[in-house]
C-alpha positions in Angstrom: 116.3 109.5 117.7 119.2 110.1 119.8 121.3 110.5 116.7 119.1 113.4 115.4 118.7 115.0 118.9 121.9 114.5 120.4 124.6 113.9 117.7 127.5 114.9 120.2 126.5 112.1 122.8 128.9 109.3 123.4 127.6 106.0 122.1 128.3 102.8 124.1 129.6 100.8 121.0 129.9 101.0 117.1 129.3 98.2 115.0 132.3 97.2 112.7 131.5 97.3 109.0 127.9 98.5 109.5 125.7 98.1 107.6 127.4 94.6 106.2 126.7 92.4 109.1 122.9 93.0 109.4 122.5 92.6 105.7 124.6 89.2 105.7 122.2 88.1 108.7 119.1 88.9 106.8 120.3 87.2 103.6 121.3 83.9 105.7 117.9 84.1 107.3 115.9 84.5 104.0 118.1 81.6 102.6 117.2 79.3 105.6 113.5 80.2 105.5 113.1 79.8 101.5 115.4 76.7 101.1 113.9 74.3 103.7 111.3 71.7 102.8 107.5 72.8 103.3 108.6 76.5 103.5 105.9 77.6 101.1 103.1 76.5 103.5 104.6 77.8 106.5 105.1 81.1 104.8 101.5 81.0 103.6 100.1 80.4 107.1 102.2 83.1 108.6 100.9 85.6 105.8 97.4 84.8 106.8 98.1 85.2 110.3 99.4 88.7 109.8 96.7 89.4 107.3 93.9 88.2 109.8 95.6 90.3 112.6 96.1 93.4 110.5 92.1 93.5 109.7 91.3 92.5 113.3 93.6 95.6 114.5 92.1 98.0 111.9 88.4 97.0 113.0 89.0 97.2 116.6 90.7 100.7 115.8 87.8 102.0 113.9 85.3 100.8 116.6 87.1 102.4 119.3 87.2 105.6 117.5 83.8 105.8 116.8 83.0 105.0 120.3 85.1 108.0 121.9 
């Protein structure tokens, strides 16, 4: 947001070789998650938690919108 509204503002730091470090970190994280033993079970549980949380969030938002 600051980059759009105040492009002339001095930034406190700059990331060297951006966007390479975040990409390397993401690839390393994905490698660790997918290569470890039992990762499929853990990923399915995490996906189920995200799905249930999303459904509850939408239902609660719809209920709050109908009450207002």
